[in-house]
N, C-alpha and C positions, 0 to 999 in steps of 0.2 A: 390271605391276600398274598400274590408271590412277589418277591420284591426284584430288583433289576439284576443284584448283585447276585439273588438265585440261578436267573435265566442266563447270570453273564457265566455261570459253572456249566454250567450246561452246554453251552456255544462251545465253549473254550474244547469242551470233553469234549464234544461231538468232530469237532475239527482234528482231535487229534486222532480218533479215533478212525475217521476218514481218511490220514494218511496213513496207516496203518493198511487200513485196506484196500488207498490204493497202490501203494507197497507190492502187492500180495497178487494182486490183481496184472501191476503189470510185471514179473516176473512171471506169469504164466501166459497171461497175450500181451503182447506190446502196446498194440491195437487200446484197447479197450481199459488197457491200464493208463494209456496218454490222457485220454477221455475221462478216464474219470479225476486225474491230475488240474485238467483245466478247471472240472466243476470243484474241485479240494482246491483251488483259486481262491476262488471266484468266491466258496463260500467263506471263505479265509480274511479277503476282504474286508462283507459285508460284518463279519465277525469283530475285526480291529477297528472297524468303523463305529459300530455298538459299543464297543470299550471307551471308544475315544466320547461319544457322545456322553456314558455314562459317568467315567471319571473324572472328565475333564468341563464337560460342558456346562450338565447339569450343577456340579459346585456353583460354578459364577452365577447360573439363572439363579439360585437358593439364591444367594446374597443380595443380587437384585432384588430379586421380590422382596427380603428382610424390609429393605429401603418403601419397597410401595406400600408396603403398611404403614409405616410410619405416619405420623400428620407431617404432610408439606405447607414449608414457613416460608413463603414469596419475599423475597428479598428485598427492595425495589431498592437502588443504585444512589449515590447521594450525589447530582449534579452542581458543578458548582457553577457560580454565574456566567456561566460562559456568553463573548457578547459576539455575536455576529460582525464578522470583518466587512471596515467600512472602507469604502470604494474610498479613496483617493488619489484627486481633480485637482492638477496645475492649469491653471486659464490663463491662456497665452493673449494678447493682445493685440492682432496681426492686419494692417492696415486696416484700423476700425471696427475690426471683429473680433469677437470675445471666441477662444477656441478652447477646449479642455481636453486634455489627456491623459489619462492613467497612470499608473503606475508602472514599469516596467517597457509602457510602451515606446513608438518614436515617431515621429512628427518628423515631414519634409518641409524645408526652408528656403525659398531660394534666397541666391547671396545677396542679391542685392535689398532683400526685404529690410529692413528695422519694424523689430519686435517688439517689444515688453513680456514681463513674468507680471501678470497684471495680480494674482489672487492663486489662494488655496482652500481648496473645498473636505470636506470631510476630517479635518483634523485642527487639535485647538491651537492655535496660530503661538502661542505664548513657548520662550526660547525656542519658535521652528526657523529654521533656515535653509533657504533655497539656494544653493549655490551650484551658477553655471560653473562647471571649472573650465577652468583658462579664458574669463573673464573675467575684470576687474570692473564692478560695478564704482563704490566708494573709491576714488582714487587715492586719498591721503590714509585712508586704513582699511585694509582688506580684511573685512572682518569672516568676509563667503557669505554676506545677505547682497542678494543678486535679484532679489522682487523689484518691484519700484523705477527701472533703469530697462535707459533704450539700448539694446543689444543688435550689431551690426557685424556683419560675418569680418568687416577689414575688423574690426575692435578684439578678435580674439585672439588669443596666443595661440596659430598652430604647432607647436608643438604639443600641445594637450590633446590633438583628436586623437580617437581610438580608431576610427578606422578615418581610409580617408572619405575627409572634409564630414564625419558626425564625429559630434563631443557629446558629454552627457552632462546631464543638473540631476544634483544630488541633495536630495530630503532631509536632513537634519532635523530631528527634536534632541536637545537634551546633549547633544554632541552622541548620539546612539545613532546612525545610519535608520533610515525608516526604508528608502527605494530610490529609485533611477528614473529618470527619466531620457531616451535620446532624440537627440536634434540631429537631425540629415539635412544637412545645406546641398542644393542642388540647382545646375545652375536654370 
């Protein structure tokens, strides 16, 4: 059986011989020498590609074939108990109707409307505070809990707006911010 290295040495020798013959032909007749030079360059490129395949690509493919023969072990990743994120909604009571608003959403309320933050869904209510920034529900001690109080545009501090007539409601659990809901007052 002929090995690739033996073929490689024959091809390299043949390229050198073609180079020498091209030089001789070029001295005898330039046109034929130029044609021989082009053929020598093409054959040299093919030989170079063969050298690349034998000396570089083949050793890499052998290393991968070595792993193909070994027993394949399938490792199943361990997943921690992942909880799907729960949708959290604040329920507003506006004109005797309950309206759910999700975290990072915005609700528009008319300026002459009195509303109330009635409840929250999707989270445990223990150590939970819903704070309408700029409104004080409990006048004796501002504890940051504004759920259950009637809110009107006139009762809100105007210096706490984040944009023109736009305010935020912060939801915190154990003094960690969970999310924000935005309230935009319109005429």
